[in-house]
MIMARVO-959591 format. One record per residue (C-alpha): residue in three letters; x, y, z. Coordinates in steps of 0.25 Angstrom, whole numbers, plus 5000, padded with zeros to 4 digits. Example, Ala and Ser with C-alpha at 12.3 -4.5 7.8 and 13.67 -1.06 7.14 Angstrom:
+------+------+------+------+
: rest :   c1 :   c2 :   c3 :
+------+------+------+------+
:  Ala : 5049 : 4982 : 5031 :
:  Ser : 5055 : 4996 : 5029 :
+------+------+------+------+
//
This chain:
+------+------+------+------+
: rest :   c1 :   c2 :   c3 :
+------+------+------+------+
:  Unk : 4998 : 5011 : 5112 :
:  Unk : 4987 : 5004 : 5101 :
:  Unk : 4989 : 5003 : 5087 :
:  Unk : 4979 : 5005 : 5077 :
:  Unk : 4971 : 4998 : 5067 :
:  Unk : 4981 : 4992 : 5055 :
:  Unk : 4975 : 5001 : 5042 :
:  Unk : 4972 : 4993 : 5030 :
:  Unk : 4981 : 4989 : 5022 :
:  Unk : 4973 : 4994 : 5009 :
:  Unk : 4971 : 5006 : 5017 :
:  Unk : 4987 : 5009 : 5018 :
:  Unk : 4989 : 5007 : 5004 :
:  Unk : 4976 : 5016 : 5000 :
:  Unk : 4970 : 5005 : 4992 :
:  Unk : 4955 : 4999 : 4993 :
:  Unk : 4956 : 4986 : 5001 :
:  Unk : 4951 : 4978 : 4989 :
:  Unk : 4965 : 4983 : 4979 :
:  Unk : 4972 : 4978 : 4993 :
:  Unk : 4968 : 4963 : 4990 :
:  Unk : 4966 : 4965 : 4977 :
:  Unk : 4983 : 4969 : 4975 :
:  Unk : 4987 : 4960 : 4987 :
:  Unk : 4999 : 4968 : 4992 :
:  Unk : 5002 : 4958 : 5003 :
:  Unk : 5005 : 4949 : 4992 :
:  Unk : 5013 : 4958 : 4983 :
:  Unk : 5020 : 4958 : 4995 :
:  Unk : 5021 : 4947 : 4998 :
:  Unk : 5015 : 4946 : 5014 :
:  Unk : 5003 : 4944 : 5020 :
:  Unk : 4991 : 4953 : 5019 :
:  Unk : 4993 : 4955 : 5034 :
:  Unk : 5008 : 4958 : 5032 :
:  Unk : 5006 : 4970 : 5021 :
:  Unk : 4995 : 4976 : 5029 :
:  Unk : 5004 : 4974 : 5041 :
:  Unk : 5016 : 4982 : 5032 :
:  Unk : 5006 : 4992 : 5028 :
:  Unk : 5003 : 4997 : 5041 :
:  Unk : 5017 : 4999 : 5045 :
:  Unk : 5019 : 5009 : 5035 :
:  Unk : 5019 : 5023 : 5040 :
:  Unk : 5007 : 5030 : 5033 :
:  Unk : 5015 : 5041 : 5026 :
:  Unk : 5025 : 5030 : 5020 :
:  Unk : 5013 : 5022 : 5016 :
:  Unk : 5006 : 5038 : 5009 :
:  Unk : 5021 : 5039 : 5003 :
:  Unk : 5021 : 5022 : 4996 :
:  Unk : 5007 : 5026 : 4990 :
:  Unk : 5010 : 5042 : 4984 :
:  Unk : 5024 : 5036 : 4979 :
:  Unk : 5015 : 5025 : 4972 :
:  Unk : 5006 : 5033 : 4968 :
:  Unk : 5017 : 5043 : 4962 :
:  Unk : 5022 : 5030 : 4954 :
:  Unk : 5008 : 5028 : 4948 :
:  Unk : 5008 : 5042 : 4944 :
:  Unk : 5020 : 5041 : 4935 :
:  Unk : 5018 : 5029 : 4929 :
:  Unk : 5005 : 5031 : 4926 :
:  Unk : 5009 : 5046 : 4919 :
:  Unk : 5023 : 5040 : 4913 :
:  Unk : 5022 : 5024 : 4913 :
:  Unk : 5028 : 5014 : 4921 :
:  Unk : 5042 : 5014 : 4919 :
:  Unk : 5048 : 5003 : 4909 :
+------+------+------+------+
//
């Protein structure tokens, strides 16, 4: 069985490369850039899409009603 090339972490997150390096998600997670890329490549695409949809919904609700206080 041949392994496919891992997807770039910013592509998995659905953001630009510039945004990925500007936000430094590996620092927020407390791991290396390589480790965060490895973790992101382990998450099934369907699960990542669900997480993205939930985050989008939360941002939409906050923009309509404001952040909870």
